[in-house]
C-alpha positions in Angstrom: 100.0 71.6 76.3 100.7 75.1 75.5 97.9 77.6 74.8 97.9 81.4 73.5 96.0 83.9 71.8 97.2 82.8 69.0 96.4 79.3 69.1 93.3 79.1 71.2 90.7 78.9 69.5 92.4 76.1 67.3 93.8 74.2 70.4 90.3 74.5 72.6 88.1 72.7 70.0 90.7 70.2 70.3 90.7 69.3 73.9 86.5 68.3 72.9 86.3 68.0 69.2 82.8 66.7 69.4 81.1 69.9 71.4 80.3 72.8 70.3 82.8 75.8 71.5 81.8 79.0 72.4 84.2 82.0 72.7 83.0 85.2 74.2 82.7 88.5 72.3 86.2 89.7 71.2 88.1 86.7 72.5 91.1 87.2 70.8 91.9 90.8 71.8 91.0 89.5 75.6 93.2 86.2 75.7 96.2 88.4 73.6 95.4 90.6 77.1 95.4 87.7 79.5 98.5 86.3 78.2 100.6 89.3 79.0 99.6 89.6 82.9 102.1 87.9 85.8 100.4 86.1 88.5 97.9 88.5 90.3 99.0 89.9 93.6 97.4 88.2 97.0 93.9 89.3 97.2 93.2 90.9 94.1 91.5 88.2 92.1 88.4 90.1 91.8 89.6 93.3 90.4 92.6 91.5 88.5 89.8 90.0 86.1 89.1 92.6 85.0 92.3 94.1 83.6 92.1 92.2 80.6 88.6 92.8 79.9 87.5 96.4 80.1 90.9 97.1 77.7 90.0 95.0 74.7 86.2 96.2 75.3 87.5 100.1 74.2 87.7 101.2 78.1 91.8 102.0 78.8 91.6 104.9 81.1 89.2 106.2 83.5 90.1 110.2 84.5 94.0 109.6 83.2 94.2 106.7 84.9 94.5 103.2 83.1 91.9 100.8 84.0 94.6 97.7 82.6 96.5 98.7 86.2 95.7 96.1 88.7 95.8 98.8 91.2 93.9 101.1 90.2 90.9 98.8 90.0 92.0 97.5 93.2 91.7 100.7 94.8 88.0 101.2 92.4 86.9 97.6 93.5 87.6 98.5 97.0 90.1 95.5 97.8 91.0 94.6 100.9 94.8 93.6 100.8 96.6 91.7 103.8 98.2 93.7 106.1 101.8 92.9 105.9 101.3 94.5 102.3 100.9 97.7 103.6 104.6 98.9 104.6 106.4 97.6 101.8 103.9 100.1 100.0 105.0 102.6 101.7 108.4 102.5 101.9 108.7 102.3 97.8 105.8 105.2 97.6 108.6 106.9 100.2 111.2 106.2 97.7 109.4 107.9 94.9 108.0 111.5 97.0 111.9 111.4 98.0 112.9 111.6 94.3 115.3 108.8 94.9 112.7 106.3 92.1 110.9 107.4 89.3 107.0 106.3 89.0 108.2 103.9 86.2 111.3 102.6 87.7 109.1 102.0 91.2 106.5 100.6 88.6 108.8 98.2 87.3 110.7 97.1 90.2 107.8 97.0 92.6 104.6 95.7 90.9 103.8 93.3 93.1 104.8 95.5 96.5 103.6 98.9 95.4 100.0 100.0 95.6 100.0 103.7 94.4 96.2 104.2 95.5 94.7 104.2 98.8 93.9 100.7 99.8 91.6 98.8 102.2 93.9 96.4 104.6 93.2 93.8 107.5 95.2 91.6 109.6 91.5 89.4 109.6 91.7 86.7 106.4 88.2 86.2 106.3 87.7 89.6 105.5 90.7 90.3 102.7 90.1 90.5 98.6 87.2 92.0 96.4 83.6 91.5 97.4 80.7 91.2 94.3 80.0 94.7 95.0 83.2 95.9 94.4 83.7 94.4 91.4 80.2 96.2 90.0 81.1 99.5 91.2 84.5 99.1 89.1 82.7 98.4 85.9 80.1 100.6 86.5 82.1 104.0 87.4 85.5 102.4 85.1 83.0 102.4 82.1 80.8 105.3 83.2 77.8 103.6 83.1 78.1 101.9 79.4 78.7 98.3 81.3 76.8 96.8 84.2 76.7 94.1 86.4 73.9 91.5 86.7 75.1 89.7 89.6 73.0 85.9 89.6 73.7 84.4 93.2 74.3 80.6 93.6 72.3 80.8 96.9 69.2 83.7 97.6 68.7 85.6 100.8 67.0 82.8 102.8 70.3 80.6 102.0 68.4 78.4 100.2 69.7 77.3 96.1 69.0 79.6 93.0 71.4 77.3 90.8 70.0 73.8 91.0 70.9 71.4 88.3 67.9 72.0 86.6 68.6 76.2 86.8 72.1 75.9 86.2 71.6 74.2 82.6 68.6 76.2 81.4 71.0 79.3 82.7 74.2 77.4 80.6 71.8 77.2 77.7 70.9 81.1 77.7 74.3 81.6 77.8 75.5 79.6 75.2 72.9 80.1 72.3 73.1 84.3 73.1 76.7 84.8 73.4 77.0 86.2 69.9 73.7 88.3 70.8 74.2 89.6 74.3 77.7 89.4 74.0 78.1 89.0 77.4 81.3 88.5 79.3 81.5 86.9 83.4 83.2 86.7 86.1 82.4 83.7 88.9 83.3 83.7 92.7 83.5 79.7 93.4 85.2 77.6 96.1 88.1 76.1 94.5 87.8 72.7 96.3 84.9 71.5 94.3 86.6 71.7 91.0 89.4 69.5 89.7 93.2 70.8 90.4 94.4 72.8 87.6 98.2 72.5 89.2 98.4 68.7 89.1 100.7 66.5 86.7 97.2 64.8 85.8 95.4 67.8 84.8 96.1 67.1 80.7 94.0 67.0 77.8 93.7 63.5 77.5 92.2 63.1 81.4 89.9 65.7 80.6 88.6 64.1 78.1 87.3 60.8 79.7 84.0 59.9 80.4 84.6 60.4 84.1 88.0 63.1 84.5 87.6 63.1 88.3 88.8 59.2 87.9 92.2 60.5 87.2 92.2 64.4 88.6 91.9 65.1 91.9 90.0 67.6 93.2 91.7 71.4 93.5 93.2 71.2 97.4 93.5 74.7 97.9 90.8 75.6 99.6 89.8 79.2 99.6 87.0 81.4 97.6 88.4 82.7 93.8 87.8 85.1 91.5 88.5 84.1 87.4 87.1 85.5 84.3 84.9 82.8 81.8 86.5 82.6 78.3 83.6 80.7 76.9 82.2 77.5 77.0 82.0 74.0 75.3 78.7 72.4 74.8 77.8 68.6 74.0 73.7 66.9 74.2 74.9 66.0 77.4 77.4 68.1 78.9 79.1 71.5 79.2 82.6 72.8 80.1 83.2 76.2 81.0 86.7 77.9 80.0 88.3 79.6 82.9 90.7 82.2 83.1 92.6 81.8 85.5 94.7 84.7 87.7 97.5 82.0 88.3 99.2 81.1 85.3 100.6 77.6 86.8 96.7 76.8 87.2 95.7 74.9 84.1 97.4 75.7 80.5 99.4 79.2 81.1 96.2 80.5 83.0 93.2 78.2 80.2 91.2 76.3 82.5 89.0 74.0 81.4 86.2 72.7 84.1 83.2 70.7 84.2 80.3 73.3 84.4 78.7 70.7 87.8 81.5 70.9 89.3 81.7 74.9 89.2 77.8 74.6 90.0 79.3 73.0 93.3 81.6 75.6 93.3 79.3 78.6 93.4 77.1 77.0 95.9 80.0 76.6 98.2 80.3 74.5 101.8 81.9 77.1 103.5 79.4 79.5 104.9 80.3 82.2 102.2 78.5 83.4 99.2 79.4 82.8 95.5 78.0 83.7 92.8 78.7 84.5 88.9 78.7 88.4 87.7 77.7 89.3 84.5 78.7 92.0 82.1 76.6 93.5 79.7 76.0 96.8 77.9 73.5 99.0 79.4 71.7 99.2 76.1 71.3 95.4 76.1 70.2 95.0 79.8 66.6 95.0 79.8 66.6 92.2 76.9 69.0 90.2 79.0 67.2 90.6 82.4 63.9 89.8 80.5 65.1 86.6 79.0 66.9 86.0 82.3 64.0 86.6 84.7 61.7 84.2 82.2 64.1 81.4 83.6 62.9 82.7 87.3 66.7 83.7 88.0 66.9 86.1 90.7 69.4 89.4 91.1 71.2 89.8 93.9 74.8 90.5 95.6 76.2 87.8 97.7 78.1 88.1 100.7 81.9 86.5 99.9 83.3 87.8 103.2 85.2 90.7 101.9 83.6 93.9 102.5 84.2 96.0 99.9 83.5 99.5 99.0 81.6 101.3 101.8 80.4 104.5 99.3 78.4 102.2 96.6 75.7 99.2 96.6 74.7 98.0 93.3 71.1 98.1 92.0 69.6 96.3 89.3 70.8 98.6 85.8 74.0 99.9 87.3 
């Protein structure tokens, strides 16, 4: 099954024809931007998820730096890259600084190797990647405060589960019914082994339509945390599915990945002692309204700890 920005709405409706389909604001521009992107670099999934959202929402640059560039957003978000990425990046930087390569040539030749901005690095796998606090920082500074983050952790401070089945359903109902009122966008941070394997040959439209898709599609065997954007929701009277936009295009249909919302909930809760959650991106002028409606269903707002340290110079607080 081939999905791209030109046919997305039509093809997505065909997957679950009896469901209502809700796509995020500016979805055509976002999907077009998403389609143009290659796969992410090893540790940049959180920052990558912003590269196809900020531009279509009207935020293309910050102080001369392009907000469509994965490495600049990774720098802004305080992403921690693998230690073994540092020396190859420095080697490219040296070629540019010595005049052996022009910057544009280096970008074209070494787009997955060269980090043009200062980056944190570590040889400890548990520290790699993007923190939710770093994503909030990139959103706030990248848009000069015009967009803000609302982090909704799956577990609250005492480690108890906030996103129970009942509360999750209430949240999904609010998100679908307000998709064109709040104009929200979202990024989830989840453990993939709780969801259907989007790389498996059995991950087909026909099997997704089964009453029990997991009877044919195995669970994802990649036991890691991951950030992906939310492209929309399918909703019926009995079930909700979520459309994920994956930073690896082999996952799903060119990166477009339907997943049952209950599996996503389990993935947000996680079973690996790390935190997970959903980060809503909201226009600051709508923030008070959205917070009020979410608070009415007893949602608590806080960052979660996914193991990545993130930026040391900025901490999110409600309203940023």
